[in-house]
TORMINU-990171 format. One record per residue: x, y, z of N, C-alpha, C in turn; residue number from 1; residue in one letter. Coordinates in steps of 0.02 Angstrom, whole numbers. Each point is the difference from the previous one (the first is absolute). Layout:
! TORMINU-990171
<node n_px="X" n_py="Y" n_pz="Z" ca_px="X" ca_py="Y" ca_pz="Z" c_px="X" c_py="Y" c_pz="Z" n="NUM" res="A"/>
...
! end
This chain:
! TORMINU-990171
<node n_px="-2623" n_py="-2090" n_pz="1336" ca_px="-50" ca_py="39" ca_pz="35" c_px="31" c_py="67" c_pz="19" n="1" res="X"/>
<node n_px="-34" n_py="54" n_pz="-16" ca_px="22" ca_py="66" ca_pz="21" c_px="-43" c_py="22" c_pz="59" n="2" res="X"/>
<node n_px="33" n_py="19" n_pz="52" ca_px="-36" ca_py="20" ca_pz="61" c_px="35" c_py="60" c_pz="30" n="3" res="X"/>
<node n_px="-32" n_py="57" n_pz="-2" ca_px="27" ca_py="59" ca_pz="33" c_px="-57" c_py="47" c_pz="16" n="4" res="X"/>
<node n_px="14" n_py="48" n_pz="44" ca_px="-52" ca_py="46" ca_pz="22" c_px="-28" c_py="-20" c_pz="67" n="5" res="X"/>
<node n_px="-64" n_py="17" n_pz="10" ca_px="-33" ca_py="-15" ca_pz="64" c_px="-13" c_py="-75" c_pz="7" n="6" res="X"/>
<node n_px="14" n_py="-26" n_pz="58" ca_px="-13" ca_py="-70" ca_pz="14" c_px="-16" c_py="-10" c_pz="73" n="7" res="X"/>
<node n_px="-3" n_py="-63" n_pz="20" ca_px="-12" ca_py="-15" ca_pz="71" c_px="50" c_py="-52" c_pz="23" n="8" res="X"/>
<node n_px="20" n_py="8" n_pz="63" ca_px="43" ca_py="-48" ca_pz="35" c_px="-45" c_py="-38" c_pz="49" n="9" res="X"/>
<node n_px="-4" n_py="-64" n_pz="-10" ca_px="-37" ca_py="-45" ca_pz="44" c_px="50" c_py="-34" c_pz="45" n="10" res="X"/>
<node n_px="-12" n_py="3" n_pz="66" ca_px="43" ca_py="-35" ca_pz="47" c_px="-42" c_py="-48" c_pz="41" n="11" res="X"/>
<node n_px="25" n_py="-60" n_pz="8" ca_px="-34" ca_py="-51" ca_pz="39" c_px="48" c_py="-20" c_pz="56" n="12" res="X"/>
<node n_px="-19" n_py="13" n_pz="62" ca_px="40" ca_py="-17" ca_pz="59" c_px="-27" c_py="-65" c_pz="29" n="13" res="X"/>
<node n_px="41" n_py="-51" n_pz="0" ca_px="-21" ca_py="-66" ca_pz="24" c_px="58" c_py="-31" c_pz="40" n="14" res="X"/>
<node n_px="-10" n_py="-60" n_pz="26" ca_px="52" ca_py="-36" ca_pz="35" c_px="29" c_py="-55" c_pz="-44" n="15" res="X"/>
<node n_px="62" n_py="-16" n_pz="13" ca_px="36" ca_py="-50" ca_pz="-39" c_px="-35" c_py="-69" c_pz="4" n="16" res="X"/>
<node n_px="-33" n_py="-14" n_pz="55" ca_px="-32" ca_py="-66" ca_pz="8" c_px="-71" c_py="-2" c_pz="-28" n="17" res="X"/>
<node n_px="-26" n_py="56" n_pz="-26" ca_px="-68" ca_py="0" ca_pz="-28" c_px="-1" c_py="-43" c_pz="-63" n="18" res="X"/>
<node n_px="-55" n_py="-36" n_pz="-8" ca_px="-7" ca_py="-48" ca_pz="-55" c_px="-64" c_py="13" c_pz="-40" n="19" res="X"/>
<node n_px="1" n_py="-21" n_pz="-63" ca_px="-58" ca_py="0" ca_pz="-44" c_px="2" c_py="-66" c_pz="-38" n="20" res="X"/>
<node n_px="-49" n_py="-41" n_pz="12" ca_px="-5" ca_py="-66" ca_pz="-32" c_px="65" c_py="-41" c_pz="9" n="21" res="X"/>
<node n_px="27" n_py="4" n_pz="61" ca_px="59" ca_py="-40" ca_pz="18" c_px="66" c_py="29" c_pz="-20" n="22" res="X"/>
<node n_px="1" n_py="56" n_pz="-35" ca_px="63" ca_py="31" ca_pz="-24" c_px="9" c_py="67" c_pz="35" n="23" res="X"/>
<node n_px="63" n_py="24" n_pz="4" ca_px="11" ca_py="65" ca_pz="31" c_px="-43" c_py="54" c_pz="-34" n="24" res="X"/>
<node n_px="-34" n_py="40" n_pz="40" ca_px="-45" ca_py="50" ca_pz="-26" c_px="35" c_py="51" c_pz="-45" n="25" res="X"/>
<node n_px="60" n_py="21" n_pz="20" ca_px="35" ca_py="50" ca_pz="-41" c_px="14" c_py="-26" c_pz="-70" n="26" res="X"/>
<node n_px="17" n_py="-65" n_pz="-5" ca_px="11" ca_py="-30" ca_pz="-66" c_px="-65" c_py="-4" c_pz="-39" n="27" res="X"/>
<node n_px="-53" n_py="-19" n_pz="34" ca_px="-65" ca_py="-6" ca_pz="-33" c_px="-24" c_py="68" c_pz="-27" n="28" res="X"/>
<node n_px="13" n_py="53" n_pz="37" ca_px="-20" ca_py="67" ca_pz="-23" c_px="39" c_py="20" c_pz="-62" n="29" res="X"/>
<node n_px="65" n_py="-12" n_pz="0" ca_px="42" ca_py="17" ca_pz="-57" c_px="-21" c_py="-40" c_pz="-62" n="30" res="X"/>
<node n_px="-12" n_py="-65" n_pz="9" ca_px="-21" ca_py="-41" ca_pz="-57" c_px="-68" c_py="22" c_pz="-27" n="31" res="X"/>
<node n_px="-46" n_py="19" n_pz="44" ca_px="-65" ca_py="24" ca_pz="-21" c_px="6" c_py="66" c_pz="-38" n="32" res="X"/>
<node n_px="42" n_py="45" n_pz="26" ca_px="11" ca_py="65" ca_pz="-33" c_px="29" c_py="-11" c_pz="-70" n="33" res="X"/>
<node n_px="46" n_py="-46" n_pz="-6" ca_px="30" ca_py="-15" ca_pz="-66" c_px="-52" c_py="-29" c_pz="-47" n="34" res="X"/>
<node n_px="-40" n_py="-46" n_pz="25" ca_px="-52" ca_py="-32" ca_pz="-41" c_px="-51" c_py="51" c_pz="-24" n="35" res="X"/>
<node n_px="-14" n_py="51" n_pz="42" ca_px="-49" ca_py="51" ca_pz="-19" c_px="31" c_py="58" c_pz="-39" n="36" res="X"/>
<node n_px="65" n_py="-6" n_pz="-18" ca_px="31" ca_py="47" ca_pz="-44" c_px="21" c_py="66" c_pz="30" n="37" res="X"/>
<node n_px="9" n_py="3" n_pz="66" ca_px="23" ca_py="62" ca_pz="30" c_px="73" c_py="13" c_pz="-19" n="38" res="X"/>
<node n_px="21" n_py="61" n_pz="6" ca_px="66" ca_py="21" ca_pz="-25" c_px="58" c_py="-36" c_pz="35" n="39" res="X"/>
<node n_px="-7" n_py="-15" n_pz="64" ca_px="54" ca_py="-33" ca_pz="37" c_px="-14" c_py="0" c_pz="74" n="40" res="X"/>
<node n_px="36" n_py="-41" n_pz="36" ca_px="-8" ca_py="-5" ca_pz="72" c_px="68" c_py="-13" c_pz="32" n="41" res="X"/>
<node n_px="8" n_py="26" n_pz="60" ca_px="61" ca_py="-12" ca_pz="39" c_px="-19" c_py="-19" c_pz="71" n="42" res="X"/>
<node n_px="35" n_py="-49" n_pz="27" ca_px="-11" ca_py="-21" ca_pz="69" c_px="60" c_py="21" c_pz="42" n="43" res="X"/>
<node n_px="-14" n_py="33" n_pz="55" ca_px="52" ca_py="22" ca_pz="46" c_px="-10" c_py="-37" c_pz="66" n="44" res="X"/>
<node n_px="55" n_py="-25" n_pz="28" ca_px="-3" ca_py="-36" ca_pz="64" c_px="27" c_py="45" c_pz="54" n="45" res="X"/>
<node n_px="-41" n_py="12" n_pz="50" ca_px="21" ca_py="44" ca_pz="54" c_px="42" c_py="-36" c_pz="52" n="46" res="X"/>
<node n_px="40" n_py="39" n_pz="36" ca_px="42" ca_py="-28" ca_pz="53" c_px="-33" c_py="8" c_pz="68" n="47" res="X"/>
<node n_px="-49" n_py="46" n_pz="4" ca_px="-31" ca_py="14" ca_pz="63" c_px="-67" c_py="34" c_pz="-13" n="48" res="X"/>
<node n_px="-51" n_py="-18" n_pz="38" ca_px="-64" ca_py="33" ca_pz="-8" c_px="-52" c_py="-28" c_pz="46" n="49" res="X"/>
<node n_px="-58" n_py="34" n_pz="2" ca_px="-57" ca_py="-25" ca_pz="37" c_px="-63" c_py="23" c_pz="-36" n="50" res="X"/>
<node n_px="-54" n_py="-35" n_pz="12" ca_px="-63" ca_py="15" ca_pz="-33" c_px="-54" c_py="15" c_pz="51" n="51" res="X"/>
<node n_px="-62" n_py="-14" n_pz="-20" ca_px="-59" ca_py="17" ca_pz="40" c_px="1" c_py="-32" c_pz="69" n="52" res="X"/>
<node n_px="31" n_py="-60" n_pz="5" ca_px="0" ca_py="-34" ca_pz="65" c_px="58" c_py="22" c_pz="45" n="53" res="X"/>
<node n_px="43" n_py="46" n_pz="-25" ca_px="56" ca_py="29" ca_pz="37" c_px="55" c_py="-50" c_pz="19" n="54" res="X"/>
<node n_px="1" n_py="-59" n_pz="-30" ca_px="54" ca_py="-47" ca_pz="12" c_px="59" c_py="20" c_pz="-44" n="55" res="X"/>
<node n_px="59" n_py="9" n_pz="30" ca_px="60" ca_py="19" ca_pz="-39" c_px="30" c_py="-62" c_pz="-30" n="56" res="X"/>
<node n_px="14" n_py="3" n_pz="-65" ca_px="33" ca_py="-54" ca_pz="-37" c_px="68" c_py="27" c_pz="-21" n="57" res="X"/>
<node n_px="52" n_py="-41" n_pz="13" ca_px="68" ca_py="24" ca_pz="-12" c_px="43" c_py="-55" c_pz="-31" n="58" res="X"/>
<node n_px="55" n_py="22" n_pz="-30" ca_px="48" ca_py="-46" ca_pz="-31" c_px="67" c_py="2" c_pz="37" n="59" res="X"/>
<node n_px="-2" n_py="6" n_pz="66" ca_px="62" ca_py="2" ca_pz="39" c_px="37" c_py="-66" c_pz="-5" n="60" res="X"/>
<node n_px="66" n_py="3" n_pz="2" ca_px="42" ca_py="-59" ca_pz="-8" c_px="-13" c_py="-52" c_pz="54" n="61" res="X"/>
<node n_px="-10" n_py="19" n_pz="62" ca_px="-8" ca_py="-47" ca_pz="54" c_px="-70" c_py="-32" c_pz="1" n="62" res="X"/>
<node n_px="-42" n_py="20" n_pz="-45" ca_px="-68" ca_py="-24" ca_pz="-1" c_px="-19" c_py="-19" c_pz="-72" n="63" res="X"/>
<node n_px="-30" n_py="-57" n_pz="-9" ca_px="-22" ca_py="-18" ca_pz="-67" c_px="-51" c_py="50" c_pz="-24" n="64" res="X"/>
<node n_px="2" n_py="15" n_pz="-64" ca_px="-49" ca_py="47" ca_pz="-27" c_px="-70" c_py="-29" c_pz="8" n="65" res="X"/>
<node n_px="-44" n_py="40" n_pz="26" ca_px="-69" ca_py="-21" ca_pz="13" c_px="-48" c_py="44" c_pz="-37" n="66" res="X"/>
<node n_px="-28" n_py="-24" n_pz="-54" ca_px="-53" ca_py="35" ca_pz="-36" c_px="20" c_py="73" c_pz="-15" n="67" res="X"/>
<node n_px="56" n_py="8" n_pz="-34" ca_px="24" ca_py="67" ca_pz="-15" c_px="-49" c_py="38" c_pz="-44" n="68" res="X"/>
<node n_px="1" n_py="67" n_pz="5" ca_px="-46" ca_py="39" ca_pz="-42" c_px="21" c_py="-4" c_pz="-74" n="69" res="X"/>
<node n_px="-50" n_py="-2" n_pz="-44" ca_px="10" ca_py="-1" ca_pz="-72" c_px="-42" c_py="57" c_pz="-29" n="70" res="X"/>
<node n_px="27" n_py="34" n_pz="-50" ca_px="-36" ca_py="52" ca_pz="-35" c_px="2" c_py="-17" c_pz="-75" n="71" res="X"/>
<node n_px="-58" n_py="-4" n_pz="-31" ca_px="-4" ca_py="-10" ca_pz="-72" c_px="-18" c_py="68" c_pz="-29" n="72" res="X"/>
<node n_px="41" n_py="25" n_pz="-47" ca_px="-13" ca_py="64" ca_pz="-32" c_px="-15" c_py="-12" c_pz="-74" n="73" res="X"/>
<node n_px="-53" n_py="33" n_pz="-24" ca_px="-20" ca_py="-4" ca_pz="-70" c_px="-16" c_py="70" c_pz="-23" n="74" res="X"/>
<node n_px="29" n_py="21" n_pz="-57" ca_px="-16" ca_py="65" ca_pz="-29" c_px="-29" c_py="-10" c_pz="-69" n="75" res="X"/>
<node n_px="-55" n_py="34" n_pz="-13" ca_px="-32" ca_py="-4" ca_pz="-66" c_px="-50" c_py="58" c_pz="-5" n="76" res="X"/>
<node n_px="-38" n_py="2" n_pz="-53" ca_px="-51" ca_py="50" ca_pz="-9" c_px="-56" c_py="-13" c_pz="51" n="77" res="X"/>
<node n_px="-32" n_py="54" n_pz="22" ca_px="-51" ca_py="-5" ca_pz="53" c_px="-55" c_py="-50" c_pz="-16" n="78" res="X"/>
<node n_px="-25" n_py="0" n_pz="-61" ca_px="-55" ca_py="-46" ca_pz="-17" c_px="22" c_py="-73" c_pz="2" n="79" res="X"/>
<node n_px="63" n_py="-14" n_pz="-17" ca_px="24" ca_py="-69" ca_pz="2" c_px="10" c_py="-23" c_pz="73" n="80" res="X"/>
<node n_px="23" n_py="46" n_pz="42" ca_px="7" ca_py="-15" ca_pz="72" c_px="-68" c_py="-13" c_pz="30" n="81" res="X"/>
<node n_px="-49" n_py="44" n_pz="-15" ca_px="-68" ca_py="-8" ca_pz="26" c_px="-29" c_py="-68" c_pz="-21" n="82" res="X"/>
<node n_px="13" n_py="-21" n_pz="-60" ca_px="-26" ca_py="-64" ca_pz="-24" c_px="31" c_py="-59" c_pz="37" n="83" res="X"/>
<node n_px="60" n_py="10" n_pz="28" ca_px="35" ca_py="-53" ca_pz="36" c_px="-22" c_py="-5" c_pz="73" n="84" res="X"/>
<node n_px="-30" n_py="53" n_pz="28" ca_px="-17" ca_py="2" ca_pz="71" c_px="-47" c_py="-57" c_pz="22" n="85" res="X"/>
<node n_px="-51" n_py="-19" n_pz="-39" ca_px="-42" ca_py="-56" ca_pz="23" c_px="38" c_py="-65" c_pz="11" n="86" res="X"/>
<node n_px="51" n_py="-13" n_pz="-41" ca_px="41" ca_py="-60" ca_pz="9" c_px="37" c_py="4" c_pz="67" n="87" res="X"/>
<node n_px="27" n_py="59" n_pz="16" ca_px="35" ca_py="9" ca_pz="64" c_px="-47" c_py="-8" c_pz="59" n="88" res="X"/>
<node n_px="-60" n_py="28" n_pz="-6" ca_px="-49" ca_py="-7" ca_pz="54" c_px="-14" c_py="-73" c_pz="15" n="89" res="X"/>
<node n_px="0" n_py="-41" n_pz="-51" ca_px="-11" ca_py="-72" ca_pz="9" c_px="61" c_py="-35" c_pz="31" n="90" res="X"/>
<node n_px="59" n_py="22" n_pz="-20" ca_px="61" ca_py="-35" ca_pz="20" c_px="27" c_py="21" c_pz="69" n="91" res="X"/>
<node n_px="-6" n_py="64" n_pz="17" ca_px="31" ca_py="26" ca_pz="61" c_px="-50" c_py="-3" c_pz="57" n="92" res="X"/>
<node n_px="10" n_py="-48" n_pz="45" ca_px="-44" ca_py="-7" ca_pz="57" c_px="21" c_py="43" c_pz="59" n="93" res="X"/>
<node n_px="65" n_py="12" n_pz="5" ca_px="27" ca_py="41" ca_pz="54" c_px="57" c_py="41" c_pz="-28" n="94" res="X"/>
<node n_px="-2" n_py="65" n_pz="10" ca_px="52" ca_py="44" ca_pz="-26" c_px="-29" c_py="68" c_pz="-16" n="95" res="X"/>
<node n_px="35" n_py="38" n_pz="-41" ca_px="-23" ca_py="67" ca_pz="-18" c_px="15" c_py="12" c_pz="-73" n="96" res="X"/>
<node n_px="-46" n_py="33" n_pz="-35" ca_px="8" ca_py="17" ca_pz="-70" c_px="-6" c_py="76" c_pz="-5" n="97" res="X"/>
<node n_px="49" n_py="32" n_pz="-33" ca_px="-2" ca_py="72" ca_pz="-8" c_px="9" c_py="19" c_pz="-74" n="98" res="X"/>
<node n_px="-23" n_py="60" n_pz="-16" ca_px="8" ca_py="28" ca_pz="-67" c_px="29" c_py="70" c_pz="6" n="99" res="X"/>
<node n_px="44" n_py="18" n_pz="-46" ca_px="27" ca_py="68" ca_pz="-4" c_px="2" c_py="21" c_pz="-73" n="100" res="X"/>
<node n_px="-11" n_py="64" n_pz="-12" ca_px="11" ca_py="27" ca_pz="-67" c_px="75" c_py="5" c_pz="-10" n="101" res="X"/>
<node n_px="22" n_py="-17" n_pz="-60" ca_px="71" ca_py="6" ca_pz="-17" c_px="6" c_py="31" c_pz="-70" n="102" res="X"/>
<node n_px="57" n_py="28" n_pz="-13" ca_px="16" ca_py="25" ca_pz="-67" c_px="51" c_py="-47" c_pz="-29" n="103" res="X"/>
<node n_px="-18" n_py="-35" n_pz="-52" ca_px="45" ca_py="-48" ca_pz="-33" c_px="43" c_py="39" c_pz="-49" n="104" res="X"/>
<node n_px="64" n_py="-2" n_pz="11" ca_px="48" ca_py="37" ca_pz="-42" c_px="21" c_py="-43" c_pz="-60" n="105" res="X"/>
<node n_px="15" n_py="-63" n_pz="13" ca_px="22" ca_py="-44" ca_pz="-54" c_px="-17" c_py="-72" c_pz="19" n="106" res="X"/>
<node n_px="-21" n_py="-37" n_pz="-50" ca_px="-11" ca_py="-72" ca_pz="7" c_px="25" c_py="-29" c_pz="-65" n="107" res="X"/>
<node n_px="56" n_py="-34" n_pz="3" ca_px="33" ca_py="-23" ca_pz="-61" c_px="-1" c_py="-77" c_pz="-4" n="108" res="X"/>
<node n_px="-10" n_py="-22" n_pz="-61" ca_px="-1" ca_py="-73" ca_pz="-13" c_px="38" c_py="-10" c_pz="-65" n="109" res="X"/>
<node n_px="48" n_py="-46" n_pz="2" ca_px="41" ca_py="-9" ca_pz="-61" c_px="-31" c_py="-46" c_pz="-52" n="110" res="X"/>
<node n_px="-56" n_py="-32" n_pz="16" ca_px="-35" ca_py="-42" ca_pz="-49" c_px="29" c_py="-69" c_pz="-10" n="111" res="X"/>
<node n_px="48" n_py="-22" n_pz="41" ca_px="30" ca_py="-66" ca_pz="-9" c_px="-38" c_py="-55" c_pz="35" n="112" res="X"/>
<node n_px="-58" n_py="16" n_pz="31" ca_px="-42" ca_py="-51" ca_pz="32" c_px="32" c_py="-27" c_pz="60" n="113" res="X"/>
! end
């Protein structure tokens, strides 16, 4: 797949304890994106953050991690991202979804599957 030029960055901000059909939501989003043929997805785990309810979630050593922030990032062509949004609307009950224009410089695949 060759992918370069104008694209979109989709970010999904959720909590580590969020679930979809009994499985971690971040994993479910990545699997759905793969199944729908998007270029790729990355999950980032935050060390500190808060959301709409203003509860701070942290990964301090003296405290067990409690629902740490997770960010799922997906970059692809705008029309492919738009086609994926209804699935996210269904899956994400609490969190935030953002879109940004990006310039894709290189997307390389060696073809080894």
